[in-house]
mmCIF file of the N, C-alpha and C atoms, coordinates in Angstrom:
data_MODEL
# 
_entry.id   MODEL 
# 
loop_
_atom_site.group_PDB 
_atom_site.id 
_atom_site.type_symbol 
_atom_site.label_atom_id 
_atom_site.label_alt_id 
_atom_site.label_comp_id 
_atom_site.label_asym_id 
_atom_site.label_entity_id 
_atom_site.label_seq_id 
_atom_site.pdbx_PDB_ins_code 
_atom_site.Cartn_x 
_atom_site.Cartn_y 
_atom_site.Cartn_z 
_atom_site.occupancy 
_atom_site.B_iso_or_equiv 
_atom_site.pdbx_formal_charge 
_atom_site.auth_seq_id 
_atom_site.auth_comp_id 
_atom_site.auth_asym_id 
_atom_site.auth_atom_id 
_atom_site.pdbx_PDB_model_num 
ATOM 1   N N  . UNK A 1 1  ? 285.825 -115.704 62.027 1.00 0.00 ? 1  UNK A N  1 
ATOM 2   C CA . UNK A 1 1  ? 285.257 -115.668 60.686 1.00 0.00 ? 1  UNK A CA 1 
ATOM 3   C C  . UNK A 1 1  ? 284.156 -114.625 60.632 1.00 0.00 ? 1  UNK A C  1 
ATOM 4   N N  . UNK A 1 2  ? 284.054 -114.017 59.478 1.00 0.00 ? 2  UNK A N  1 
ATOM 5   C CA . UNK A 1 2  ? 283.017 -113.014 59.314 1.00 0.00 ? 2  UNK A CA 1 
ATOM 6   C C  . UNK A 1 2  ? 281.708 -113.675 58.898 1.00 0.00 ? 2  UNK A C  1 
ATOM 7   N N  . UNK A 1 3  ? 280.631 -112.977 59.081 1.00 0.00 ? 3  UNK A N  1 
ATOM 8   C CA . UNK A 1 3  ? 279.303 -113.511 58.771 1.00 0.00 ? 3  UNK A CA 1 
ATOM 9   C C  . UNK A 1 3  ? 279.157 -113.894 57.293 1.00 0.00 ? 3  UNK A C  1 
ATOM 10  N N  . UNK A 1 4  ? 279.606 -113.072 56.335 1.00 0.00 ? 4  UNK A N  1 
ATOM 11  C CA . UNK A 1 4  ? 279.474 -113.464 54.930 1.00 0.00 ? 4  UNK A CA 1 
ATOM 12  C C  . UNK A 1 4  ? 280.223 -114.759 54.597 1.00 0.00 ? 4  UNK A C  1 
ATOM 13  N N  . UNK A 1 5  ? 281.373 -114.975 55.227 1.00 0.00 ? 5  UNK A N  1 
ATOM 14  C CA . UNK A 1 5  ? 282.135 -116.210 54.983 1.00 0.00 ? 5  UNK A CA 1 
ATOM 15  C C  . UNK A 1 5  ? 281.368 -117.418 55.517 1.00 0.00 ? 5  UNK A C  1 
ATOM 16  N N  . UNK A 1 6  ? 280.759 -117.268 56.666 1.00 0.00 ? 6  UNK A N  1 
ATOM 17  C CA . UNK A 1 6  ? 279.997 -118.364 57.260 1.00 0.00 ? 6  UNK A CA 1 
ATOM 18  C C  . UNK A 1 6  ? 278.803 -118.706 56.371 1.00 0.00 ? 6  UNK A C  1 
ATOM 19  N N  . UNK A 1 7  ? 278.113 -117.680 55.881 1.00 0.00 ? 7  UNK A N  1 
ATOM 20  C CA . UNK A 1 7  ? 276.966 -117.896 54.993 1.00 0.00 ? 7  UNK A CA 1 
ATOM 21  C C  . UNK A 1 7  ? 277.434 -118.573 53.710 1.00 0.00 ? 7  UNK A C  1 
ATOM 22  N N  . UNK A 1 8  ? 278.537 -118.117 53.142 1.00 0.00 ? 8  UNK A N  1 
ATOM 23  C CA . UNK A 1 8  ? 279.062 -118.714 51.916 1.00 0.00 ? 8  UNK A CA 1 
ATOM 24  C C  . UNK A 1 8  ? 279.399 -120.186 52.130 1.00 0.00 ? 8  UNK A C  1 
ATOM 25  N N  . UNK A 1 9  ? 280.054 -120.519 53.193 1.00 0.00 ? 9  UNK A N  1 
ATOM 26  C CA . UNK A 1 9  ? 280.434 -121.909 53.470 1.00 0.00 ? 9  UNK A CA 1 
ATOM 27  C C  . UNK A 1 9  ? 279.188 -122.763 53.705 1.00 0.00 ? 9  UNK A C  1 
ATOM 28  N N  . UNK A 1 10 ? 278.199 -122.237 54.419 1.00 0.00 ? 10 UNK A N  1 
ATOM 29  C CA . UNK A 1 10 ? 276.973 -122.991 54.675 1.00 0.00 ? 10 UNK A CA 1 
ATOM 30  C C  . UNK A 1 10 ? 276.237 -123.283 53.374 1.00 0.00 ? 10 UNK A C  1 
ATOM 31  N N  . UNK A 1 11 ? 276.118 -122.278 52.509 1.00 0.00 ? 11 UNK A N  1 
ATOM 32  C CA . UNK A 1 11 ? 275.441 -122.475 51.223 1.00 0.00 ? 11 UNK A CA 1 
ATOM 33  C C  . UNK A 1 11 ? 276.218 -123.471 50.370 1.00 0.00 ? 11 UNK A C  1 
ATOM 34  N N  . UNK A 1 12 ? 277.520 -123.360 50.377 1.00 0.00 ? 12 UNK A N  1 
ATOM 35  C CA . UNK A 1 12 ? 278.372 -124.261 49.584 1.00 0.00 ? 12 UNK A CA 1 
ATOM 36  C C  . UNK A 1 12 ? 278.218 -125.708 50.050 1.00 0.00 ? 12 UNK A C  1 
ATOM 37  N N  . UNK A 1 13 ? 278.210 -125.920 51.354 1.00 0.00 ? 13 UNK A N  1 
ATOM 38  C CA . UNK A 1 13 ? 278.061 -127.270 51.891 1.00 0.00 ? 13 UNK A CA 1 
ATOM 39  C C  . UNK A 1 13 ? 276.673 -127.836 51.603 1.00 0.00 ? 13 UNK A C  1 
ATOM 40  N N  . UNK A 1 14 ? 275.642 -127.027 51.747 1.00 0.00 ? 14 UNK A N  1 
ATOM 41  C CA . UNK A 1 14 ? 274.281 -127.492 51.496 1.00 0.00 ? 14 UNK A CA 1 
ATOM 42  C C  . UNK A 1 14 ? 274.038 -127.783 50.028 1.00 0.00 ? 14 UNK A C  1 
ATOM 43  N N  . UNK A 1 15 ? 274.623 -126.993 49.146 1.00 0.00 ? 15 UNK A N  1 
ATOM 44  C CA . UNK A 1 15 ? 274.424 -127.236 47.714 1.00 0.00 ? 15 UNK A CA 1 
ATOM 45  C C  . UNK A 1 15 ? 275.071 -128.545 47.295 1.00 0.00 ? 15 UNK A C  1 
ATOM 46  N N  . UNK A 1 16 ? 276.163 -128.921 47.904 1.00 0.00 ? 16 UNK A N  1 
ATOM 47  C CA . UNK A 1 16 ? 276.807 -130.192 47.590 1.00 0.00 ? 16 UNK A CA 1 
ATOM 48  C C  . UNK A 1 16 ? 275.976 -131.378 48.035 1.00 0.00 ? 16 UNK A C  1 
ATOM 49  N N  . UNK A 1 17 ? 275.338 -131.278 49.172 1.00 0.00 ? 17 UNK A N  1 
ATOM 50  C CA . UNK A 1 17 ? 274.522 -132.394 49.649 1.00 0.00 ? 17 UNK A CA 1 
ATOM 51  C C  . UNK A 1 17 ? 273.260 -132.561 48.814 1.00 0.00 ? 17 UNK A C  1 
ATOM 52  N N  . UNK A 1 18 ? 272.725 -131.475 48.301 1.00 0.00 ? 18 UNK A N  1 
ATOM 53  C CA . UNK A 1 18 ? 271.542 -131.556 47.442 1.00 0.00 ? 18 UNK A CA 1 
ATOM 54  C C  . UNK A 1 18 ? 271.908 -132.208 46.114 1.00 0.00 ? 18 UNK A C  1 
ATOM 55  N N  . UNK A 1 19 ? 273.059 -131.883 45.588 1.00 0.00 ? 19 UNK A N  1 
ATOM 56  C CA . UNK A 1 19 ? 273.499 -132.446 44.311 1.00 0.00 ? 19 UNK A CA 1 
ATOM 57  C C  . UNK A 1 19 ? 273.672 -133.947 44.411 1.00 0.00 ? 19 UNK A C  1 
ATOM 58  N N  . UNK A 1 20 ? 274.262 -134.429 45.484 1.00 0.00 ? 20 UNK A N  1 
ATOM 59  C CA . UNK A 1 20 ? 274.483 -135.859 45.633 1.00 0.00 ? 20 UNK A CA 1 
ATOM 60  C C  . UNK A 1 20 ? 273.197 -136.608 45.962 1.00 0.00 ? 20 UNK A C  1 
ATOM 61  N N  . UNK A 1 21 ? 272.179 -135.897 46.430 1.00 0.00 ? 21 UNK A N  1 
ATOM 62  C CA . UNK A 1 21 ? 270.920 -136.529 46.776 1.00 0.00 ? 21 UNK A CA 1 
ATOM 63  C C  . UNK A 1 21 ? 270.032 -136.818 45.577 1.00 0.00 ? 21 UNK A C  1 
ATOM 64  N N  . UNK A 1 22 ? 270.363 -136.250 44.425 1.00 0.00 ? 22 UNK A N  1 
ATOM 65  C CA . UNK A 1 22 ? 269.533 -136.451 43.249 1.00 0.00 ? 22 UNK A CA 1 
ATOM 66  C C  . UNK A 1 22 ? 269.807 -137.827 42.649 1.00 0.00 ? 22 UNK A C  1 
ATOM 67  N N  . UNK A 1 23 ? 268.764 -138.460 42.169 1.00 0.00 ? 23 UNK A N  1 
ATOM 68  C CA . UNK A 1 23 ? 268.917 -139.759 41.521 1.00 0.00 ? 23 UNK A CA 1 
ATOM 69  C C  . UNK A 1 23 ? 268.277 -139.710 40.148 1.00 0.00 ? 23 UNK A C  1 
ATOM 70  N N  . UNK A 1 24 ? 268.756 -140.543 39.261 1.00 0.00 ? 24 UNK A N  1 
ATOM 71  C CA . UNK A 1 24 ? 268.195 -140.616 37.909 1.00 0.00 ? 24 UNK A CA 1 
ATOM 72  C C  . UNK A 1 24 ? 266.980 -141.531 37.932 1.00 0.00 ? 24 UNK A C  1 
ATOM 73  N N  . UNK A 1 25 ? 265.955 -141.136 37.200 1.00 0.00 ? 25 UNK A N  1 
ATOM 74  C CA . UNK A 1 25 ? 264.768 -141.967 37.110 1.00 0.00 ? 25 UNK A CA 1 
ATOM 75  C C  . UNK A 1 25 ? 264.957 -142.979 35.996 1.00 0.00 ? 25 UNK A C  1 
ATOM 76  N N  . UNK A 1 26 ? 264.657 -144.228 36.304 1.00 0.00 ? 26 UNK A N  1 
ATOM 77  C CA . UNK A 1 26 ? 264.779 -145.279 35.305 1.00 0.00 ? 26 UNK A CA 1 
ATOM 78  C C  . UNK A 1 26 ? 263.415 -145.470 34.644 1.00 0.00 ? 26 UNK A C  1 
ATOM 79  N N  . UNK A 1 27 ? 263.385 -145.336 33.328 1.00 0.00 ? 27 UNK A N  1 
ATOM 80  C CA . UNK A 1 27 ? 262.131 -145.511 32.610 1.00 0.00 ? 27 UNK A CA 1 
ATOM 81  C C  . UNK A 1 27 ? 261.949 -146.992 32.310 1.00 0.00 ? 27 UNK A C  1 
ATOM 82  N N  . UNK A 1 28 ? 260.771 -147.489 32.605 1.00 0.00 ? 28 UNK A N  1 
ATOM 83  C CA . UNK A 1 28 ? 260.476 -148.898 32.381 1.00 0.00 ? 28 UNK A CA 1 
ATOM 84  C C  . UNK A 1 28 ? 259.215 -149.033 31.539 1.00 0.00 ? 28 UNK A C  1 
ATOM 85  N N  . UNK A 1 29 ? 259.084 -150.175 30.931 1.00 0.00 ? 29 UNK A N  1 
ATOM 86  C CA . UNK A 1 29 ? 257.905 -150.471 30.137 1.00 0.00 ? 29 UNK A CA 1 
ATOM 87  C C  . UNK A 1 29 ? 257.027 -151.432 30.942 1.00 0.00 ? 29 UNK A C  1 
ATOM 88  N N  . UNK A 1 30 ? 255.820 -150.997 31.241 1.00 0.00 ? 30 UNK A N  1 
ATOM 89  C CA . UNK A 1 30 ? 254.900 -151.838 31.998 1.00 0.00 ? 30 UNK A CA 1 
ATOM 90  C C  . UNK A 1 30 ? 254.136 -152.749 31.041 1.00 0.00 ? 30 UNK A C  1 
ATOM 91  N N  . UNK A 1 31 ? 253.451 -153.724 31.590 1.00 0.00 ? 31 UNK A N  1 
ATOM 92  C CA . UNK A 1 31 ? 252.638 -154.625 30.778 1.00 0.00 ? 31 UNK A CA 1 
ATOM 93  C C  . UNK A 1 31 ? 251.546 -153.847 30.057 1.00 0.00 ? 31 UNK A C  1 
ATOM 94  N N  . UNK A 1 32 ? 250.928 -152.907 30.757 1.00 0.00 ? 32 UNK A N  1 
ATOM 95  C CA . UNK A 1 32 ? 249.882 -152.087 30.144 1.00 0.00 ? 32 UNK A CA 1 
ATOM 96  C C  . UNK A 1 32 ? 250.450 -151.274 28.978 1.00 0.00 ? 32 UNK A C  1 
ATOM 97  N N  . UNK A 1 33 ? 251.621 -150.705 29.164 1.00 0.00 ? 33 UNK A N  1 
ATOM 98  C CA . UNK A 1 33 ? 252.258 -149.941 28.098 1.00 0.00 ? 33 UNK A CA 1 
ATOM 99  C C  . UNK A 1 33 ? 252.605 -150.804 26.902 1.00 0.00 ? 33 UNK A C  1 
ATOM 100 N N  . UNK A 1 34 ? 253.092 -152.015 27.151 1.00 0.00 ? 34 UNK A N  1 
ATOM 101 C CA . UNK A 1 34 ? 253.435 -152.929 26.061 1.00 0.00 ? 34 UNK A CA 1 
ATOM 102 C C  . UNK A 1 34 ? 252.181 -153.333 25.286 1.00 0.00 ? 34 UNK A C  1 
ATOM 103 N N  . UNK A 1 35 ? 251.093 -153.580 25.989 1.00 0.00 ? 35 UNK A N  1 
ATOM 104 C CA . UNK A 1 35 ? 249.850 -153.944 25.314 1.00 0.00 ? 35 UNK A CA 1 
ATOM 105 C C  . UNK A 1 35 ? 249.329 -152.795 24.452 1.00 0.00 ? 35 UNK A C  1 
ATOM 106 N N  . UNK A 1 36 ? 249.504 -151.561 24.918 1.00 0.00 ? 36 UNK A N  1 
ATOM 107 C CA . UNK A 1 36 ? 249.085 -150.397 24.126 1.00 0.00 ? 36 UNK A CA 1 
ATOM 108 C C  . UNK A 1 36 ? 249.925 -150.264 22.862 1.00 0.00 ? 36 UNK A C  1 
ATOM 109 N N  . UNK A 1 37 ? 251.217 -150.532 22.970 1.00 0.00 ? 37 UNK A N  1 
ATOM 110 C CA . UNK A 1 37 ? 252.099 -150.451 21.806 1.00 0.00 ? 37 UNK A CA 1 
ATOM 111 C C  . UNK A 1 37 ? 251.717 -151.516 20.784 1.00 0.00 ? 37 UNK A C  1 
ATOM 112 N N  . UNK A 1 38 ? 251.446 -152.731 21.255 1.00 0.00 ? 38 UNK A N  1 
ATOM 113 C CA . UNK A 1 38 ? 251.064 -153.823 20.351 1.00 0.00 ? 38 UNK A CA 1 
ATOM 114 C C  . UNK A 1 38 ? 249.737 -153.497 19.659 1.00 0.00 ? 38 UNK A C  1 
ATOM 115 N N  . UNK A 1 39 ? 248.777 -152.958 20.399 1.00 0.00 ? 39 UNK A N  1 
ATOM 116 C CA . UNK A 1 39 ? 247.486 -152.603 19.807 1.00 0.00 ? 39 UNK A CA 1 
ATOM 117 C C  . UNK A 1 39 ? 247.652 -151.527 18.742 1.00 0.00 ? 39 UNK A C  1 
ATOM 118 N N  . UNK A 1 40 ? 248.512 -150.565 19.001 1.00 0.00 ? 40 UNK A N  1 
ATOM 119 C CA . UNK A 1 40 ? 248.755 -149.509 18.016 1.00 0.00 ? 40 UNK A CA 1 
ATOM 120 C C  . UNK A 1 40 ? 249.442 -150.075 16.779 1.00 0.00 ? 40 UNK A C  1 
ATOM 121 N N  . UNK A 1 41 ? 250.377 -150.998 16.969 1.00 0.00 ? 41 UNK A N  1 
ATOM 122 C CA . UNK A 1 41 ? 251.066 -151.613 15.830 1.00 0.00 ? 41 UNK A CA 1 
ATOM 123 C C  . UNK A 1 41 ? 250.100 -152.443 14.995 1.00 0.00 ? 41 UNK A C  1 
ATOM 124 N N  . UNK A 1 42 ? 249.201 -153.166 15.663 1.00 0.00 ? 42 UNK A N  1 
ATOM 125 C CA . UNK A 1 42 ? 248.204 -153.959 14.938 1.00 0.00 ? 42 UNK A CA 1 
ATOM 126 C C  . UNK A 1 42 ? 247.277 -153.056 14.127 1.00 0.00 ? 42 UNK A C  1 
ATOM 127 N N  . UNK A 1 43 ? 246.852 -151.957 14.723 1.00 0.00 ? 43 UNK A N  1 
ATOM 128 C CA . UNK A 1 43 ? 245.966 -151.022 14.027 1.00 0.00 ? 43 UNK A CA 1 
ATOM 129 C C  . UNK A 1 43 ? 246.665 -150.407 12.812 1.00 0.00 ? 43 UNK A C  1 
ATOM 130 N N  . UNK A 1 44 ? 247.926 -150.064 12.957 1.00 0.00 ? 44 UNK A N  1 
ATOM 131 C CA . UNK A 1 44 ? 248.668 -149.487 11.842 1.00 0.00 ? 44 UNK A CA 1 
ATOM 132 C C  . UNK A 1 44 ? 248.867 -150.527 10.740 1.00 0.00 ? 44 UNK A C  1 
ATOM 133 N N  . UNK A 1 45 ? 249.127 -151.779 11.104 1.00 0.00 ? 45 UNK A N  1 
ATOM 134 C CA . UNK A 1 45 ? 249.297 -152.842 10.111 1.00 0.00 ? 45 UNK A CA 1 
ATOM 135 C C  . UNK A 1 45 ? 247.992 -153.071 9.347  1.00 0.00 ? 45 UNK A C  1 
ATOM 136 N N  . UNK A 1 46 ? 246.864 -153.022 10.040 1.00 0.00 ? 46 UNK A N  1 
ATOM 137 C CA . UNK A 1 46 ? 245.578 -153.186 9.364  1.00 0.00 ? 46 UNK A CA 1 
ATOM 138 C C  . UNK A 1 46 ? 245.290 -151.991 8.454  1.00 0.00 ? 46 UNK A C  1 
ATOM 139 N N  . UNK A 1 47 ? 245.668 -150.809 8.895  1.00 0.00 ? 47 UNK A N  1 
ATOM 140 C CA . UNK A 1 47 ? 245.461 -149.606 8.097  1.00 0.00 ? 47 UNK A CA 1 
ATOM 141 C C  . UNK A 1 47 ? 246.267 -149.669 6.797  1.00 0.00 ? 47 UNK A C  1 
ATOM 142 N N  . UNK A 1 48 ? 247.480 -150.190 6.880  1.00 0.00 ? 48 UNK A N  1 
ATOM 143 C CA . UNK A 1 48 ? 248.348 -150.276 5.704  1.00 0.00 ? 48 UNK A CA 1 
ATOM 144 C C  . UNK A 1 48 ? 248.124 -151.581 4.916  1.00 0.00 ? 48 UNK A C  1 
ATOM 145 N N  . UNK A 1 49 ? 247.234 -152.437 5.436  1.00 0.00 ? 49 UNK A N  1 
ATOM 146 C CA . UNK A 1 49 ? 246.968 -153.747 4.826  1.00 0.00 ? 49 UNK A CA 1 
ATOM 147 C C  . UNK A 1 49 ? 248.276 -154.530 4.633  1.00 0.00 ? 49 UNK A C  1 
ATOM 148 N N  . UNK A 1 50 ? 249.034 -154.542 5.703  1.00 0.00 ? 50 UNK A N  1 
ATOM 149 C CA . UNK A 1 50 ? 250.329 -155.201 5.708  1.00 0.00 ? 50 UNK A CA 1 
ATOM 150 C C  . UNK A 1 50 ? 250.152 -156.705 5.594  1.00 0.00 ? 50 UNK A C  1 
ATOM 151 N N  . UNK A 1 51 ? 250.802 -157.353 4.609  1.00 0.00 ? 51 UNK A N  1 
ATOM 152 C CA . UNK A 1 51 ? 250.616 -158.791 4.445  1.00 0.00 ? 51 UNK A CA 1 
ATOM 153 C C  . UNK A 1 51 ? 251.192 -159.602 5.615  1.00 0.00 ? 51 UNK A C  1 
ATOM 154 N N  . UNK A 1 52 ? 252.228 -159.090 6.254  1.00 0.00 ? 52 UNK A N  1 
ATOM 155 C CA . UNK A 1 52 ? 252.859 -159.822 7.365  1.00 0.00 ? 52 UNK A CA 1 
ATOM 156 C C  . UNK A 1 52 ? 252.216 -159.527 8.693  1.00 0.00 ? 52 UNK A C  1 
ATOM 157 N N  . UNK A 1 53 ? 251.440 -158.472 8.759  1.00 0.00 ? 53 UNK A N  1 
ATOM 158 C CA . UNK A 1 53 ? 250.811 -158.089 10.029 1.00 0.00 ? 53 UNK A CA 1 
ATOM 159 C C  . UNK A 1 53 ? 251.851 -157.630 11.024 1.00 0.00 ? 53 UNK A C  1 
ATOM 160 N N  . UNK A 1 54 ? 251.589 -157.898 12.282 1.00 0.00 ? 54 UNK A N  1 
ATOM 161 C CA . UNK A 1 54 ? 252.484 -157.515 13.355 1.00 0.00 ? 54 UNK A CA 1 
ATOM 162 C C  . UNK A 1 54 ? 253.028 -158.773 13.989 1.00 0.00 ? 54 UNK A C  1 
ATOM 163 N N  . UNK A 1 55 ? 254.312 -158.833 14.164 1.00 0.00 ? 55 UNK A N  1 
ATOM 164 C CA . UNK A 1 55 ? 254.924 -159.992 14.815 1.00 0.00 ? 55 UNK A CA 1 
ATOM 165 C C  . UNK A 1 55 ? 255.121 -159.641 16.265 1.00 0.00 ? 55 UNK A C  1 
ATOM 166 N N  . UNK A 1 56 ? 254.173 -159.971 17.096 1.00 0.00 ? 56 UNK A N  1 
ATOM 167 C CA . UNK A 1 56 ? 254.248 -159.695 18.524 1.00 0.00 ? 56 UNK A CA 1 
ATOM 168 C C  . UNK A 1 56 ? 253.181 -160.496 19.246 1.00 0.00 ? 56 UNK A C  1 
ATOM 169 N N  . UNK A 1 57 ? 253.417 -160.703 20.521 1.00 0.00 ? 57 UNK A N  1 
ATOM 170 C CA . UNK A 1 57 ? 252.490 -161.344 21.439 1.00 0.00 ? 57 UNK A CA 1 
ATOM 171 C C  . UNK A 1 57 ? 252.210 -162.767 21.138 1.00 0.00 ? 57 UNK A C  1 
# 
């Protein structure tokens, strides 16, 4: 085998292993994040003088 073929095969094999090594990040809602969302919803309801307020917590 010639040197360029060896380099091509090595790069091809390494690129495949990198692709399979990637994982998707799962986005989650933490307790702190949920409390911030509820506080923002309460503030917006008070700003709009919403008769029902916020149904949460």
